[in-house]
C-alpha positions in Angstrom: 5.9 -8.0 0.1 7.5 -6.3 3.1 5.1 -6.1 6.0 6.3 -2.6 6.8 6.7 -0.8 3.4 8.2 2.7 3.6 6.4 4.1 0.5 2.6 3.8 0.8 -0.3 5.6 -0.9 -4.0 5.1 -0.2 -6.2 6.0 -3.1 -10.0 6.0 -3.3 -11.6 4.9 -6.6 -15.1 4.1 -7.7 -16.7 0.8 -6.9 -16.5 -2.1 -9.5 -16.0 -5.8 -9.4 -13.2 -6.4 -11.9 -11.9 -3.0 -13.0 -11.3 -4.6 -16.4 -13.3 -2.6 -18.8 -17.1 -2.5 -19.5 -18.8 -5.8 -18.8 -22.4 -6.6 -18.3 -23.3 -5.9 -14.7 -20.0 -4.2 -14.2 -20.3 -1.3 -16.6 -18.7 1.6 -14.8 -17.2 2.7 -11.5 -19.8 3.7 -9.0 -19.0 6.5 -6.6 -15.5 7.8 -6.2 -16.3 11.4 -7.0 -18.7 13.7 -8.9 -17.0 12.8 -12.2 -18.3 9.3 -12.0 -21.9 10.4 -11.7 -22.2 11.4 -15.3 -19.0 10.0 -16.8 -17.0 6.8 -16.7 -14.1 7.0 -14.3 -10.6 6.2 -15.7 -10.2 3.6 -12.9 -12.3 1.4 -15.2 -9.1 -0.3 -16.4 -7.1 -0.4 -13.2 -6.9 -4.2 -13.1 -6.8 -5.0 -16.9 -3.6 -7.0 -17.6 -1.7 -5.7 -20.6 1.3 -7.9 -21.3 1.9 -8.5 -17.6 1.5 -4.8 -16.7 -1.4 -2.8 -15.1 -1.9 0.9 -15.8 -3.9 2.5 -12.9 -5.6 5.7 -12.3 -7.0 7.7 -9.4 -8.0 11.3 -9.0 -5.8 12.8 -6.2 -7.9 16.0 -6.1 -10.3 18.0 -8.3 -10.7 21.7 -9.0 -13.1 23.4 -11.3 -10.6 26.2 -12.0 -7.4 24.2 -12.5 -6.9 22.2 -15.7 -6.6 18.4 -15.4 -3.1 18.4 -16.7 -2.0 20.6 -13.8 -3.4 18.3 -11.1 -0.5 16.3 -9.6 0.4 13.7 -7.0 2.6 15.0 -4.1 5.4 12.5 -4.4 7.2 14.1 -1.5 4.4 13.0 0.9 5.1 9.4 -0.2 8.8 9.7 0.3 10.0 12.9 2.1 13.6 12.1 1.1 12.8 12.5 -2.6 14.8 15.4 -4.0 13.6 15.6 -7.5 11.8 13.6 -10.3 8.4 13.1 -11.7 8.0 9.4 -10.7 8.6 7.2 -7.7 9.1 3.4 -7.7 8.5 0.7 -5.2 5.3 2.2 -3.8 2.5 0.2 -2.2 -0.7 1.7 -3.6 -3.8 0.6 -1.7 -7.1 1.1 -3.4 -10.2 2.0 -1.3 -13.8 2.1 -2.4 -17.1 2.9 -0.8 -19.4 -0.1 0.1 -23.0 0.0 -1.1 -24.2 -0.5 2.5 -22.0 2.3 3.8 -18.4 2.8 4.9 -15.3 2.5 2.7 -12.9 -0.4 2.6 -9.7 -1.7 1.0 -10.5 -3.5 -2.3 -7.0 -4.3 -3.6 -3.5 -3.0 -4.1 -0.5 -2.6 -6.3 2.8 -3.6 -4.7 6.2 -2.2 -6.0 4.2 0.2 -8.2 5.5 3.3 -10.0 3.6 6.5 -9.2 3.7 9.4 -11.6 3.5 13.0 -10.5 1.5 14.0 -13.6 -1.2 12.1 -15.5 0.3 10.1 -18.4 -1.3 9.8 -21.8 -2.4 6.4 -22.8 -1.2 4.7 -25.9 -3.2 2.3 -28.1 -1.3 -0.7 -26.8 -2.5 -0.1 -23.3 -6.1 -1.1 -24.1 -7.5 1.7 -22.0 -8.9 3.9 -24.8 -7.7 7.4 -24.3 -8.0 7.3 -20.5 -4.9 8.6 -18.8 -3.1 6.9 -15.9 -0.8 7.8 -13.1 0.1 4.4 -11.7 2.0 1.4 -13.2 2.5 -2.1 -11.7 3.4 -5.6 -12.6 0.3 -7.8 -12.7 2.2 -10.3 -10.6 2.5 -7.8 -7.8 -1.1 -6.8 -7.6 -4.1 -8.2 -5.7 -7.8 -7.5 -6.4 -9.8 -8.9 -3.4 -12.8 -11.2 -3.9 -16.1 -9.5 -3.2 -16.5 -11.5 0.0 -13.3 -10.0 1.5 -14.0 -6.4 0.6 -15.2 -5.5 4.0 -12.1 -6.8 5.8 -10.3 -3.4 6.4 -12.4 -0.3 7.0 -10.9 3.1 6.2 -12.3 5.9 8.2 -13.1 9.4 6.9 -11.6 11.1 9.8 -7.8 10.7 9.8 -8.3 8.7 6.6 -10.0 9.3 3.3 -12.5 12.2 3.7 -13.2 14.7 1.0 -9.9 14.0 -0.7 -9.4 10.8 -2.7 -5.9 10.3 -1.5 -4.2 9.7 1.9 -0.5 10.0 2.1 1.6 8.2 4.6 3.6 11.3 5.5 2.3 14.7 6.7 4.9 17.5 7.1 7.7 15.0 7.0 6.3 12.8 9.8 4.9 9.3 9.2 1.3 8.9 10.2 0.6 6.3 12.9 -3.1 5.9 12.8 -4.4 2.4 13.9 -6.3 1.9 10.6 -3.1 2.3 8.6 -1.3 -0.3 10.8 -4.3 -2.7 10.4 -4.3 -2.2 6.6 -0.6 -2.8 6.2 -0.7 -5.9 8.5 -3.6 -7.3 6.5 -1.8 -6.7 3.2 1.5 -8.0 4.5 0.0 -11.3 5.7 -2.5 -11.8 2.9 -2.5 -15.2 1.2 -6.1 -15.4 0.1 -7.9 -15.2 -3.2 -7.1 -12.8 -6.0 -9.6 -12.0 -8.8 -6.7 -11.3 -11.1 -5.6 -14.9 -10.9 -8.9 -16.6 -10.1 -11.6 -14.5 -11.6 -14.2 -17.2 -11.0 -13.6 -17.5 -7.3 -16.6 -15.4 -6.4 -18.8 -17.3 -8.9 -17.8 -20.6 -7.2 -19.0 -19.3 -3.9 -22.2 -17.8 -5.3 -22.9 -21.1 -7.1 -22.5 -23.0 -3.8 -24.8 -20.5 -2.1 -27.3 -20.8 -4.9 -27.4 -24.6 -4.8 -27.7 -24.5 -1.0 -30.5 -22.0 -1.2 -32.4 -24.1 -3.8 -32.0 -27.2 -1.6 -33.3 -25.3 1.5 -36.3 -24.0 -0.5 -37.0 -27.4 -1.9 -37.0 -29.1 1.5 -38.7 -26.3 3.3 -35.8 -25.8 5.8 -35.1 -22.2 6.7 -34.7 -19.1 4.6 -33.4 -18.9 1.0 -29.7 -18.1 1.3 -28.9 -14.5 0.3 -25.5 -12.8 0.4 -26.5 -11.0 3.6 -27.7 -14.2 5.3 -24.7 -16.1 4.1 -22.5 -13.5 5.8 -24.5 -13.7 9.0 -24.2 -17.5 9.0 -20.5 -17.4 8.4 -19.9 -14.9 11.2 -22.2 -16.9 13.6 -20.4 -20.1 12.8 -16.9 -18.7 13.2 -17.8 -17.2 16.6 -19.3 -20.5 17.8 -16.3 -22.4 16.6 -13.9 -20.1 18.4 -15.7 -20.8 21.7 -15.5 -24.5 21.0 -11.8 -24.7 20.2 -10.8 -22.3 23.0 -11.6 -25.1 25.4 -8.6 -27.1 24.3 -6.3 -24.7 22.5 -4.3 -21.8 24.2 -4.7 -19.5 21.2 -7.6 -19.4 18.6 -7.4 -16.7 15.9 -9.9 -15.8 13.2 -7.8 -15.7 10.0 -10.6 -16.0 7.4 -9.9 -12.5 6.0 -6.4 -13.4 5.0 -6.2 -17.2 4.7 -8.0 -20.0 2.8 -9.3 -21.4 6.1 -11.1 -19.8 9.0 -9.4 -20.4 12.3 -5.8 -20.9 13.4 -5.5 -22.8 16.7 -2.2 -23.0 18.5 -0.8 -24.5 21.7 2.9 -25.2 22.6 4.3 -27.5 20.0 1.2 -28.0 17.9 -1.1 -26.2 15.4 -4.5 -26.8 13.8 -6.3 -25.1 11.0 -10.0 -25.1 11.0 -12.6 -24.8 8.2 -15.9 -23.6 9.5 -19.3 -24.2 7.8 -22.6 -22.9 9.2 -26.0 -24.0 7.8 -29.7 -24.0 8.5 -29.8 -27.6 7.1 -29.1 -30.8 9.0 -25.4 -30.5 8.1 -25.3 -33.7 6.1 -23.9 -31.8 3.1 -21.8 -28.6 2.9 -20.3 -26.8 0.0 -16.5 -26.2 -0.5 -14.6 -24.0 -2.8 -11.7 -25.6 -4.9 -9.2 -23.7 -2.6 -10.8 -25.2 0.5 -10.6 -28.7 -0.9 -7.0 -28.4 -2.0 -6.0 -26.9 1.4 -7.8 -29.8 3.3 -5.9 -32.4 1.3 -2.5 -30.9 2.0 -2.7 -29.7 5.6 -3.7 -30.6 9.1 -7.2 -29.3 9.1 -10.4 -29.8 11.2 -13.9 -29.3 9.8 -16.4 -27.6 12.1 -20.0 -27.8 10.9 -22.6 -25.8 12.8 -25.9 -27.1 11.5 -29.7 -26.7 12.2 -29.2 -23.0 12.9 -32.5 -21.1 13.6 -33.0 -17.9 11.7 -35.4 -15.1 12.2 -35.8 -12.0 9.9 -37.4 -9.2 11.9 -36.6 -6.7 9.2 -35.6 -7.3 5.5 -32.0 -8.3 5.3 -31.6 -8.2 9.1 -31.2 -11.7 10.6 -31.2 -13.1 14.2 -29.4 -16.4 14.5 -29.7 -18.8 17.4 -29.1 -22.4 18.3 -27.3 -24.8 16.0 -25.6 -28.2 16.7 -21.9 -28.6 16.1 -20.3 -31.6 14.3 -16.5 -31.7 14.3 -14.1 -33.8 12.2 -10.6 -33.5 13.7 -8.5 -34.4 12.0 -10.5 -34.0 8.9 -9.6 -36.7 6.4 -11.5 -35.2 3.5 -11.4 -38.2 1.1 -12.0 -40.8 3.8 -14.8 -39.2 5.8 -17.1 -38.0 3.0 -17.6 -37.9 -0.7 -16.8 -35.0 -3.0 -19.0 -34.1 -5.9 -17.7 -31.5 -8.3 -20.1 -28.7 -9.2 -19.1 -27.6 -12.7 -19.7 -24.2 -14.4 -18.7 -23.4 -17.9 -17.3 -20.2 -19.4 -18.3 -19.9 -23.1 -16.0 -17.8 -25.2 -17.1 -17.0 -28.7 -14.5 -17.6 -31.5 -15.5 -14.3 -33.0 -17.7 -11.5 -31.6 -20.6 -10.6 -34.0 -20.4 -7.2 -35.7 
């Protein structure tokens, strides 16, 4: 994807995990507009693959006095040079959703998408019931971010997505130059991380590792049971500590965890090092790795930075104060020679036939 696309559209939708139809624990879009409070938003199917194609939806604006079929997308604000037509190709459509703890963030995107001026009626072959759509994209050109990365790019309400569910790149023929837009486009242009469309179990692997780690801590009496909020705090603390460590011997140390399958990229003239960071309350004798992290360590020049024995306090529920910790560094990290891998297996059980 081009890092500087000329046709861009930001669209706010309700919050889901997979956007692939009704599933247990992921039944409907949350937020995104008044319609979703009592009804199921049509973005329910935005990332359901239908023969290599995604059919997407967002509500550009809403009026109680104007019929739905008359509500349109302003294609001229995506491309001011458009002279006529009811569709526009090669558009980067960036989806934004509100986070349950506040704020709104990029959750995924369609690249090289077709945007329709009017809502399009669904056909039976699209597997989206009778829910209309106004976006179309090849599945190969779409990314749905893992849940752990859905706070990477914040989208403000002011100069961003406020009351309207759409933000166009052009206003009165002039391209908007807000910092958050540049940050979003740079993030998307350089993104090489996970994609729930391709690896739908990626979040489950991370959750499983956290669950095993939490059970071990509880069993040994070390620290707090690992929750998503504590895991995020530990990761952030570990990365910041590792950056201080590697800046002593590298001229540039950058946090790339939001876009890469490793955490830090260290550079000095003529050399480069990738760093995987693990932070734990335990003694550090055992850490948990995702399949992507293992494969990356096997094929690249990587260091492993483990910050262990971290002290944790919880003055308020879900608010953690971290301190201390002892670093242990393997550089270079020879993953097969310096430790032992044990695969943690989960199973997906698919019925041959759903019961009636």
